[in-house]
N, C-alpha and C positions, 0 to 999 in steps of 0.2 A: 661631600663624594657622597654621604649615608641616605641624599637625594636619590643620586646616579641609581647605588647598591638596589633600594628599594624599588626604582623606575623598572631596572632591571629585573627584578623578582618579579612584579608584577609582571610586566609583558612573558616570563616566562611560564609566568603558571597562566596567562588566557590564549598561549601558544599551543598550549599540552590542552587548557579548555574547546579550542578551536580543532584539533587533532579529534578528542574523543568526538567531540558532536557529528564531526563529519563524520563519521565512521557507525554512529547511530544512523545518520542519514542514509548510508549505504548500505547496510542491516535492513532497513524500513525498505529501502525500496526493490530490493532483491526481496522479500518474504509478499510485498502488496503486487508486486507482476508474478511472482505468482499463485497467489491467490487469485488473483486475476483470472490467470489459465485456466485455476481449475474451476474454479466460479460458469467460465466458457462452455470449459466438458460438461458441465452439468447443466447448464442450459443446453444444450444441443442434442446431452442423453433424453432428458425429459421431451424436448421437443419430437424425435425421432420417436420414447413411448408413447407420445398423445399420437403422430400421425398414423402407426402401429392398433392403437387401440379404434381409429376410425372418428375421434373427437376433433373438435377446432382444439390448434392449437391454446394455449391459456392467455397467451401477448395477443395473440387476434382476437379474443371474446370482449363483447361490450361488458362494461358493469352493469350489474342490476337496477342499475336509476336510470340507465337509460332504456 
């Protein structure tokens, strides 16, 4: 009977741990999506700024060693 109780406690502990980790993954996924959108907007803004300056966009420039 003691073995069954220990097994049930361990299952309850592992179940709670899985639920906690799932919440962390969901939170991190939302944060990554938010940051990805912000990086995309910043890249668009910088590309527009470079076009307004009349310079070649940084992404289209060759590295200095070429």
